[in-house]
C-alpha positions, 0 to 999 in steps of 0.5 A: 387978643387982637386978630390979624388976617393973613392970606395963606396959599397952599395946594389943595392936596397939601391941605387935605394931607394936613386935615388927615393929620387932625384928631377926631375932635379937631376934625369935628370942630372943623366940620362944624365951623365949615357948616356954620359958614356954608351958604345953603341953597334955597331948596334946602332952606325951603325944605327946612321951612316946610319941616318946621311948619309941618311940625308947628301946624299938625293941628290944622286940616289939609284944607286949611293949609292948602287955602293958606298956601294958595293965598301966600302964592297969590301974594308973592306973585302980586309982588313980582 
């Protein structure tokens, strides 16, 4: 099915009224769609990266991690 782009201008309050009329399933679909396109802040991405790394590196000692972090910081500062 070919797609067609249209531009629709409606007042924000009217949009909220339409959203209020959606079924719970439709609201969930809309929420997922909006979250998928959401631009996250660097703090959020950094936090998720830390969580991921924390889970993957539980076997490493704190000393090893600190050493790697210092090395990474030095590398990044060298690029600036």
